[in-house]
PDB file of N, CA, C and O in Angstrom:
ATOM      1  N   UNK A   1     -59.579-186.324 -22.651  1.00  0.00           N
ATOM      2  CA  UNK A   1     -60.590-185.651 -23.530  1.00  0.00           C
ATOM      3  C   UNK A   1     -61.523-185.044 -22.548  1.00  0.00           C
ATOM      4  O   UNK A   1     -62.178-185.828 -21.862  1.00  0.00           O
ATOM      5  N   UNK A   2     -61.689-183.743 -22.373  1.00  0.00           N
ATOM      6  CA  UNK A   2     -62.531-183.132 -21.407  1.00  0.00           C
ATOM      7  C   UNK A   2     -63.723-182.453 -22.186  1.00  0.00           C
ATOM      8  O   UNK A   2     -64.797-182.294 -21.606  1.00  0.00           O
ATOM      9  N   UNK A   3     -63.563-182.081 -23.391  1.00  0.00           N
ATOM     10  CA  UNK A   3     -64.515-181.626 -24.290  1.00  0.00           C
ATOM     11  C   UNK A   3     -64.452-182.221 -25.581  1.00  0.00           C
ATOM     12  O   UNK A   3     -63.398-182.347 -26.203  1.00  0.00           O
ATOM     13  N   UNK A   4     -65.727-182.640 -26.051  1.00  0.00           N
ATOM     14  CA  UNK A   4     -65.791-183.405 -27.369  1.00  0.00           C
ATOM     15  C   UNK A   4     -65.906-182.453 -28.434  1.00  0.00           C
ATOM     16  O   UNK A   4     -66.769-181.582 -28.319  1.00  0.00           O
ATOM     17  N   UNK A   5     -65.180-182.476 -29.446  1.00  0.00           N
ATOM     18  CA  UNK A   5     -65.172-181.762 -30.761  1.00  0.00           C
ATOM     19  C   UNK A   5     -65.835-182.535 -31.898  1.00  0.00           C
ATOM     20  O   UNK A   5     -66.060-183.741 -31.800  1.00  0.00           O
ATOM     21  N   UNK A   6     -66.133-181.839 -32.946  1.00  0.00           N
ATOM     22  CA  UNK A   6     -66.583-182.478 -34.217  1.00  0.00           C
ATOM     23  C   UNK A   6     -65.453-183.415 -34.814  1.00  0.00           C
ATOM     24  O   UNK A   6     -65.756-184.352 -35.554  1.00  0.00           O
ATOM     25  N   UNK A   7     -64.290-183.165 -34.509  1.00  0.00           N
ATOM     26  CA  UNK A   7     -63.188-183.906 -35.126  1.00  0.00           C
ATOM     27  C   UNK A   7     -62.958-185.231 -34.334  1.00  0.00           C
ATOM     28  O   UNK A   7     -62.311-186.115 -34.896  1.00  0.00           O
ATOM     29  N   UNK A   8     -63.410-185.428 -33.147  1.00  0.00           N
ATOM     30  CA  UNK A   8     -63.243-186.635 -32.459  1.00  0.00           C
ATOM     31  C   UNK A   8     -63.847-187.828 -32.982  1.00  0.00           C
ATOM     32  O   UNK A   8     -64.979-187.748 -33.458  1.00  0.00           O
ATOM     33  N   UNK A   9     -63.218-188.954 -32.954  1.00  0.00           N
ATOM     34  CA  UNK A   9     -63.729-190.347 -33.518  1.00  0.00           C
ATOM     35  C   UNK A   9     -64.770-190.843 -32.631  1.00  0.00           C
ATOM     36  O   UNK A   9     -64.642-190.875 -31.408  1.00  0.00           O
ATOM     37  N   UNK A  10     -65.889-191.261 -33.316  1.00  0.00           N
ATOM     38  CA  UNK A  10     -66.998-191.708 -32.469  1.00  0.00           C
ATOM     39  C   UNK A  10     -66.791-192.654 -31.606  1.00  0.00           C
ATOM     40  O   UNK A  10     -67.306-192.603 -30.490  1.00  0.00           O
ATOM     41  N   UNK A  11     -65.951-193.728 -32.020  1.00  0.00           N
ATOM     42  CA  UNK A  11     -65.600-194.791 -31.066  1.00  0.00           C
ATOM     43  C   UNK A  11     -64.845-194.334 -29.784  1.00  0.00           C
ATOM     44  O   UNK A  11     -65.153-194.824 -28.697  1.00  0.00           O
ATOM     45  N   UNK A  12     -63.867-193.409 -29.893  1.00  0.00           N
ATOM     46  CA  UNK A  12     -63.209-192.849 -28.901  1.00  0.00           C
ATOM     47  C   UNK A  12     -64.118-192.258 -27.899  1.00  0.00           C
ATOM     48  O   UNK A  12     -64.026-192.569 -26.711  1.00  0.00           O
ATOM     49  N   UNK A  13     -64.981-191.427 -28.331  1.00  0.00           N
ATOM     50  CA  UNK A  13     -66.030-190.806 -27.540  1.00  0.00           C
ATOM     51  C   UNK A  13     -66.931-191.760 -26.799  1.00  0.00           C
ATOM     52  O   UNK A  13     -67.269-191.494 -25.645  1.00  0.00           O
ATOM     53  N   UNK A  14     -67.360-192.919 -27.437  1.00  0.00           N
ATOM     54  CA  UNK A  14     -68.231-193.729 -26.817  1.00  0.00           C
ATOM     55  C   UNK A  14     -67.507-194.639 -25.756  1.00  0.00           C
ATOM     56  O   UNK A  14     -68.079-195.099 -24.768  1.00  0.00           O
ATOM     57  N   UNK A  15     -66.174-194.846 -26.071  1.00  0.00           N
ATOM     58  CA  UNK A  15     -65.310-195.539 -25.115  1.00  0.00           C
ATOM     59  C   UNK A  15     -65.294-194.882 -23.766  1.00  0.00           C
ATOM     60  O   UNK A  15     -65.387-195.493 -22.701  1.00  0.00           O
ATOM     61  N   UNK A  16     -65.171-193.621 -23.898  1.00  0.00           N
ATOM     62  CA  UNK A  16     -65.101-192.607 -22.803  1.00  0.00           C
ATOM     63  C   UNK A  16     -66.328-192.276 -22.084  1.00  0.00           C
ATOM     64  O   UNK A  16     -66.406-192.242 -20.856  1.00  0.00           O
ATOM     65  N   UNK A  17     -67.300-192.027 -22.910  1.00  0.00           N
ATOM     66  CA  UNK A  17     -68.681-191.525 -22.398  1.00  0.00           C
ATOM     67  C   UNK A  17     -69.788-192.453 -23.019  1.00  0.00           C
ATOM     68  O   UNK A  17     -70.482-192.012 -23.934  1.00  0.00           O
ATOM     69  N   UNK A  18     -69.963-193.688 -22.557  1.00  0.00           N
ATOM     70  CA  UNK A  18     -70.910-194.534 -23.343  1.00  0.00           C
ATOM     71  C   UNK A  18     -72.408-193.998 -23.174  1.00  0.00           C
ATOM     72  O   UNK A  18     -73.302-194.362 -23.939  1.00  0.00           O
ATOM     73  N   UNK A  19     -72.612-193.129 -22.144  1.00  0.00           N
ATOM     74  CA  UNK A  19     -73.888-192.515 -21.895  1.00  0.00           C
ATOM     75  C   UNK A  19     -74.383-191.732 -23.035  1.00  0.00           C
ATOM     76  O   UNK A  19     -75.587-191.484 -23.096  1.00  0.00           O
ATOM     77  N   UNK A  20     -73.552-191.304 -23.973  1.00  0.00           N
ATOM     78  CA  UNK A  20     -74.004-190.636 -25.079  1.00  0.00           C
ATOM     79  C   UNK A  20     -74.487-191.260 -26.231  1.00  0.00           C
ATOM     80  O   UNK A  20     -74.935-190.624 -27.185  1.00  0.00           O
ATOM     81  N   UNK A  21     -74.406-192.638 -26.178  1.00  0.00           N
ATOM     82  CA  UNK A  21     -74.717-193.427 -27.398  1.00  0.00           C
ATOM     83  C   UNK A  21     -76.154-193.139 -27.903  1.00  0.00           C
ATOM     84  O   UNK A  21     -76.384-193.065 -29.110  1.00  0.00           O
ATOM     85  N   UNK A  22     -77.102-192.981 -26.980  1.00  0.00           N
ATOM     86  CA  UNK A  22     -78.592-192.505 -27.423  1.00  0.00           C
ATOM     87  C   UNK A  22     -78.571-191.367 -28.290  1.00  0.00           C
ATOM     88  O   UNK A  22     -79.453-191.303 -29.146  1.00  0.00           O
ATOM     89  N   UNK A  23     -77.667-190.406 -28.212  1.00  0.00           N
ATOM     90  CA  UNK A  23     -77.604-189.265 -29.052  1.00  0.00           C
ATOM     91  C   UNK A  23     -77.316-189.575 -30.546  1.00  0.00           C
ATOM     92  O   UNK A  23     -77.768-188.901 -31.472  1.00  0.00           O
ATOM     93  N   UNK A  24     -76.538-190.635 -30.685  1.00  0.00           N
ATOM     94  CA  UNK A  24     -76.085-191.031 -32.024  1.00  0.00           C
ATOM     95  C   UNK A  24     -77.288-191.884 -32.644  1.00  0.00           C
ATOM     96  O   UNK A  24     -77.537-191.826 -33.848  1.00  0.00           O
ATOM     97  N   UNK A  25     -78.005-192.660 -31.777  1.00  0.00           N
ATOM     98  CA  UNK A  25     -79.150-193.492 -32.237  1.00  0.00           C
ATOM     99  C   UNK A  25     -80.165-192.500 -32.799  1.00  0.00           C
ATOM    100  O   UNK A  25     -80.719-192.710 -33.878  1.00  0.00           O
ATOM    101  N   UNK A  26     -80.405-191.417 -32.057  1.00  0.00           N
ATOM    102  CA  UNK A  26     -81.433-190.423 -32.498  1.00  0.00           C
ATOM    103  C   UNK A  26     -81.115-189.883 -33.814  1.00  0.00           C
ATOM    104  O   UNK A  26     -82.041-189.581 -34.567  1.00  0.00           O
ATOM    105  N   UNK A  27     -79.881-189.727 -34.175  1.00  0.00           N
ATOM    106  CA  UNK A  27     -79.570-189.136 -35.510  1.00  0.00           C
ATOM    107  C   UNK A  27     -79.665-190.144 -36.593  1.00  0.00           C
ATOM    108  O   UNK A  27     -79.471-189.836 -37.769  1.00  0.00           O
ATOM    109  N   UNK A  28     -79.964-191.355 -36.204  1.00  0.00           N
ATOM    110  CA  UNK A  28     -80.048-192.471 -37.222  1.00  0.00           C
ATOM    111  C   UNK A  28     -78.916-193.354 -37.356  1.00  0.00           C
ATOM    112  O   UNK A  28     -78.904-194.235 -38.216  1.00  0.00           O
ATOM    113  N   UNK A  29     -77.865-193.144 -36.468  1.00  0.00           N
ATOM    114  CA  UNK A  29     -76.627-193.954 -36.517  1.00  0.00           C
ATOM    115  C   UNK A  29     -76.806-195.049 -35.542  1.00  0.00           C
ATOM    116  O   UNK A  29     -76.567-194.878 -34.346  1.00  0.00           O
ATOM    117  N   UNK A  30     -77.284-196.344 -36.102  1.00  0.00           N
ATOM    118  CA  UNK A  30     -77.606-197.431 -35.109  1.00  0.00           C
ATOM    119  C   UNK A  30     -76.550-198.492 -35.163  1.00  0.00           C
ATOM    120  O   UNK A  30     -76.663-199.479 -34.437  1.00  0.00           O
ATOM    121  N   UNK A  31     -75.623-198.367 -35.900  1.00  0.00           N
ATOM    122  CA  UNK A  31     -74.364-199.398 -35.870  1.00  0.00           C
ATOM    123  C   UNK A  31     -73.227-198.881 -35.186  1.00  0.00           C
ATOM    124  O   UNK A  31     -72.203-198.748 -35.856  1.00  0.00           O
ATOM    125  N   UNK A  32     -73.206-198.555 -33.955  1.00  0.00           N
ATOM    126  CA  UNK A  32     -72.096-197.787 -33.251  1.00  0.00           C
ATOM    127  C   UNK A  32     -71.018-198.727 -33.166  1.00  0.00           C
ATOM    128  O   UNK A  32     -69.899-198.253 -32.972  1.00  0.00           O
ATOM    129  N   UNK A  33     -71.157-200.133 -33.288  1.00  0.00           N
ATOM    130  CA  UNK A  33     -69.942-201.033 -33.204  1.00  0.00           C
ATOM    131  C   UNK A  33     -69.198-201.349 -34.571  1.00  0.00           C
ATOM    132  O   UNK A  33     -68.233-202.105 -34.688  1.00  0.00           O
ATOM    133  N   UNK A  34     -69.797-200.664 -35.539  1.00  0.00           N
ATOM    134  CA  UNK A  34     -69.283-201.005 -36.852  1.00  0.00           C
ATOM    135  C   UNK A  34     -68.012-200.223 -37.034  1.00  0.00           C
ATOM    136  O   UNK A  34     -67.713-199.236 -36.362  1.00  0.00           O
ATOM    137  N   UNK A  35     -67.233-200.787 -38.075  1.00  0.00           N
ATOM    138  CA  UNK A  35     -65.935-200.211 -38.374  1.00  0.00           C
ATOM    139  C   UNK A  35     -65.864-198.718 -38.534  1.00  0.00           C
ATOM    140  O   UNK A  35     -64.915-198.065 -38.099  1.00  0.00           O
ATOM    141  N   UNK A  36     -67.006-198.132 -39.240  1.00  0.00           N
ATOM    142  CA  UNK A  36     -67.154-196.818 -39.408  1.00  0.00           C
ATOM    143  C   UNK A  36     -67.147-195.911 -38.234  1.00  0.00           C
ATOM    144  O   UNK A  36     -66.568-194.825 -38.219  1.00  0.00           O
ATOM    145  N   UNK A  37     -67.891-196.470 -37.154  1.00  0.00           N
ATOM    146  CA  UNK A  37     -67.833-195.688 -35.839  1.00  0.00           C
ATOM    147  C   UNK A  37     -66.527-195.764 -35.249  1.00  0.00           C
ATOM    148  O   UNK A  37     -66.247-194.880 -34.440  1.00  0.00           O
ATOM    149  N   UNK A  38     -65.623-196.702 -35.511  1.00  0.00           N
ATOM    150  CA  UNK A  38     -64.247-196.713 -34.879  1.00  0.00           C
ATOM    151  C   UNK A  38     -63.305-195.839 -35.641  1.00  0.00           C
ATOM    152  O   UNK A  38     -62.200-195.598 -35.154  1.00  0.00           O
ATOM    153  N   UNK A  39     -63.637-195.372 -36.735  1.00  0.00           N
ATOM    154  CA  UNK A  39     -62.809-194.531 -37.610  1.00  0.00           C
ATOM    155  C   UNK A  39     -63.285-193.317 -38.107  1.00  0.00           C
ATOM    156  O   UNK A  39     -62.542-192.633 -38.810  1.00  0.00           O
ATOM    157  N   UNK A  40     -64.543-192.912 -37.816  1.00  0.00           N
ATOM    158  CA  UNK A  40     -65.156-191.859 -38.412  1.00  0.00           C
ATOM    159  C   UNK A  40     -65.367-190.808 -37.396  1.00  0.00           C
ATOM    160  O   UNK A  40     -65.771-191.073 -36.264  1.00  0.00           O
ATOM    161  N   UNK A  41     -65.080-189.564 -37.821  1.00  0.00           N
ATOM    162  CA  UNK A  41     -65.220-188.360 -36.823  1.00  0.00           C
ATOM    163  C   UNK A  41     -66.866-188.118 -36.730  1.00  0.00           C
ATOM    164  O   UNK A  41     -67.685-188.571 -37.530  1.00  0.00           O
ATOM    165  N   UNK A  42     -67.120-187.397 -35.704  1.00  0.00           N
ATOM    166  CA  UNK A  42     -68.499-187.044 -35.447  1.00  0.00           C
ATOM    167  C   UNK A  42     -68.993-186.223 -36.570  1.00  0.00           C
ATOM    168  O   UNK A  42     -70.134-186.395 -37.000  1.00  0.00           O
ATOM    169  N   UNK A  43     -68.144-185.283 -37.100  1.00  0.00           N
ATOM    170  CA  UNK A  43     -68.557-184.381 -38.191  1.00  0.00           C
ATOM    171  C   UNK A  43     -68.984-185.250 -39.412  1.00  0.00           C
ATOM    172  O   UNK A  43     -70.060-185.057 -39.977  1.00  0.00           O
ATOM    173  N   UNK A  44     -68.119-186.199 -39.794  1.00  0.00           N
ATOM    174  CA  UNK A  44     -68.290-187.099 -40.918  1.00  0.00           C
ATOM    175  C   UNK A  44     -69.550-187.968 -40.769  1.00  0.00           C
ATOM    176  O   UNK A  44     -70.254-188.219 -41.748  1.00  0.00           O
ATOM    177  N   UNK A  45     -69.812-188.398 -39.605  1.00  0.00           N
ATOM    178  CA  UNK A  45     -71.306-189.038 -39.432  1.00  0.00           C
ATOM    179  C   UNK A  45     -72.260-188.151 -39.558  1.00  0.00           C
ATOM    180  O   UNK A  45     -73.229-188.509 -40.228  1.00  0.00           O
ATOM    181  N   UNK A  46     -72.271-186.881 -39.016  1.00  0.00           N
ATOM    182  CA  UNK A  46     -73.304-186.106 -39.125  1.00  0.00           C
ATOM    183  C   UNK A  46     -73.639-185.716 -40.563  1.00  0.00           C
ATOM    184  O   UNK A  46     -74.796-185.555 -40.952  1.00  0.00           O
ATOM    185  N   UNK A  47     -72.585-185.579 -41.307  1.00  0.00           N
ATOM    186  CA  UNK A  47     -72.679-185.280 -42.815  1.00  0.00           C
ATOM    187  C   UNK A  47     -73.488-186.368 -43.484  1.00  0.00           C
ATOM    188  O   UNK A  47     -74.450-186.129 -44.214  1.00  0.00           O
ATOM    189  N   UNK A  48     -73.020-187.638 -43.178  1.00  0.00           N
ATOM    190  CA  UNK A  48     -73.723-188.767 -43.765  1.00  0.00           C
ATOM    191  C   UNK A  48     -75.061-188.990 -43.396  1.00  0.00           C
ATOM    192  O   UNK A  48     -75.821-189.542 -44.191  1.00  0.00           O
ATOM    193  N   UNK A  49     -75.478-188.590 -42.170  1.00  0.00           N
ATOM    194  CA  UNK A  49     -76.824-188.852 -41.637  1.00  0.00           C
ATOM    195  C   UNK A  49     -77.592-187.724 -41.786  1.00  0.00           C
ATOM    196  O   UNK A  49     -78.784-187.870 -41.517  1.00  0.00           O
ATOM    197  N   UNK A  50     -77.151-186.408 -42.218  1.00  0.00           N
ATOM    198  CA  UNK A  50     -77.794-185.254 -42.521  1.00  0.00           C
ATOM    199  C   UNK A  50     -78.193-184.683 -40.996  1.00  0.00           C
ATOM    200  O   UNK A  50     -79.282-184.139 -40.809  1.00  0.00           O
ATOM    201  N   UNK A  51     -77.326-184.837 -40.048  1.00  0.00           N
ATOM    202  CA  UNK A  51     -77.500-184.225 -38.728  1.00  0.00           C
ATOM    203  C   UNK A  51     -76.727-182.976 -38.468  1.00  0.00           C
ATOM    204  O   UNK A  51     -75.663-182.833 -39.072  1.00  0.00           O
ATOM    205  N   UNK A  52     -77.138-182.052 -37.634  1.00  0.00           N
ATOM    206  CA  UNK A  52     -76.537-180.818 -37.308  1.00  0.00           C
ATOM    207  C   UNK A  52     -75.411-181.297 -36.209  1.00  0.00           C
ATOM    208  O   UNK A  52     -75.682-181.762 -35.102  1.00  0.00           O
ATOM    209  N   UNK A  53     -74.155-181.098 -36.715  1.00  0.00           N
ATOM    210  CA  UNK A  53     -73.002-181.374 -35.995  1.00  0.00           C
ATOM    211  C   UNK A  53     -72.865-180.516 -34.663  1.00  0.00           C
ATOM    212  O   UNK A  53     -72.546-181.006 -33.580  1.00  0.00           O
ATOM    213  N   UNK A  54     -73.125-179.275 -34.864  1.00  0.00           N
ATOM    214  CA  UNK A  54     -73.052-178.336 -33.693  1.00  0.00           C
ATOM    215  C   UNK A  54     -74.081-178.687 -32.733  1.00  0.00           C
ATOM    216  O   UNK A  54     -73.769-178.678 -31.542  1.00  0.00           O
ATOM    217  N   UNK A  55     -75.230-178.986 -33.068  1.00  0.00           N
ATOM    218  CA  UNK A  55     -76.176-179.360 -32.002  1.00  0.00           C
ATOM    219  C   UNK A  55     -75.892-180.650 -31.232  1.00  0.00           C
ATOM    220  O   UNK A  55     -76.112-180.793 -30.030  1.00  0.00           O
ATOM    221  N   UNK A  56     -75.324-181.677 -32.143  1.00  0.00           N
ATOM    222  CA  UNK A  56     -74.914-182.858 -31.445  1.00  0.00           C
ATOM    223  C   UNK A  56     -73.762-182.679 -30.511  1.00  0.00           C
ATOM    224  O   UNK A  56     -73.784-183.274 -29.434  1.00  0.00           O
ATOM    225  N   UNK A  57     -72.749-181.901 -30.834  1.00  0.00           N
ATOM    226  CA  UNK A  57     -71.590-181.486 -29.983  1.00  0.00           C
ATOM    227  C   UNK A  57     -72.107-180.947 -28.748  1.00  0.00           C
ATOM    228  O   UNK A  57     -71.805-181.453 -27.667  1.00  0.00           O
ATOM    229  N   UNK A  58     -72.842-179.984 -28.848  1.00  0.00           N
ATOM    230  CA  UNK A  58     -73.426-179.099 -27.822  1.00  0.00           C
ATOM    231  C   UNK A  58     -74.157-180.278 -26.737  1.00  0.00           C
ATOM    232  O   UNK A  58     -73.895-180.396 -25.541  1.00  0.00           O
ATOM    233  N   UNK A  59     -74.961-180.944 -27.392  1.00  0.00           N
ATOM    234  CA  UNK A  59     -75.731-182.081 -26.427  1.00  0.00           C
ATOM    235  C   UNK A  59     -74.757-182.989 -25.735  1.00  0.00           C
ATOM    236  O   UNK A  59     -74.960-183.266 -24.553  1.00  0.00           O
ATOM    237  N   UNK A  60     -73.752-183.458 -26.346  1.00  0.00           N
ATOM    238  CA  UNK A  60     -72.860-184.483 -25.965  1.00  0.00           C
ATOM    239  C   UNK A  60     -72.130-183.585 -24.828  1.00  0.00           C
ATOM    240  O   UNK A  60     -72.215-183.949 -23.655  1.00  0.00           O
ATOM    241  N   UNK A  61     -71.489-182.536 -25.137  1.00  0.00           N
ATOM    242  CA  UNK A  61     -70.772-181.771 -23.979  1.00  0.00           C
ATOM    243  C   UNK A  61     -71.603-181.444 -22.798  1.00  0.00           C
ATOM    244  O   UNK A  61     -71.159-181.517 -21.652  1.00  0.00           O
ATOM    245  N   UNK A  62     -72.793-181.088 -23.081  1.00  0.00           N
ATOM    246  CA  UNK A  62     -73.728-180.773 -21.898  1.00  0.00           C
ATOM    247  C   UNK A  62     -73.904-182.122 -20.985  1.00  0.00           C
ATOM    248  O   UNK A  62     -73.989-182.069 -19.758  1.00  0.00           O
ATOM    249  N   UNK A  63     -73.946-183.272 -21.701  1.00  0.00           N
ATOM    250  CA  UNK A  63     -74.249-184.572 -20.966  1.00  0.00           C
ATOM    251  C   UNK A  63     -73.055-184.877 -20.194  1.00  0.00           C
ATOM    252  O   UNK A  63     -73.172-185.361 -19.069  1.00  0.00           O
ATOM    253  N   UNK A  64     -71.928-184.638 -20.698  1.00  0.00           N
ATOM    254  CA  UNK A  64     -70.708-185.158 -19.981  1.00  0.00           C
ATOM    255  C   UNK A  64     -70.248-183.990 -18.893  1.00  0.00           C
ATOM    256  O   UNK A  64     -69.386-184.206 -18.040  1.00  0.00           O
ATOM    257  N   UNK A  65     -70.867-182.858 -19.024  1.00  0.00           N
ATOM    258  CA  UNK A  65     -70.570-181.795 -18.097  1.00  0.00           C
ATOM    259  C   UNK A  65     -69.226-181.089 -18.395  1.00  0.00           C
ATOM    260  O   UNK A  65     -68.483-180.708 -17.491  1.00  0.00           O
ATOM    261  N   UNK A  66     -68.952-180.934 -19.712  1.00  0.00           N
ATOM    262  CA  UNK A  66     -67.868-180.188 -20.253  1.00  0.00           C
ATOM    263  C   UNK A  66     -68.328-178.683 -20.387  1.00  0.00           C
ATOM    264  O   UNK A  66     -67.553-177.838 -20.836  1.00  0.00           O
TER     265      UNK A  66
END
């Protein structure tokens, strides 16, 4: 995984790029170890938390140098 997309599973992204965890906290997703984070896409989480998925993806990709 070199570029993160809105379809990527949150847990997979965090396993590879733990430094982006604060971005999820900022959008109100505080339970990153819960089962939802292990099976939910970034897009699904953004919909649930009312966050802008494109802004989050851009921020993540910028942070990982993608």
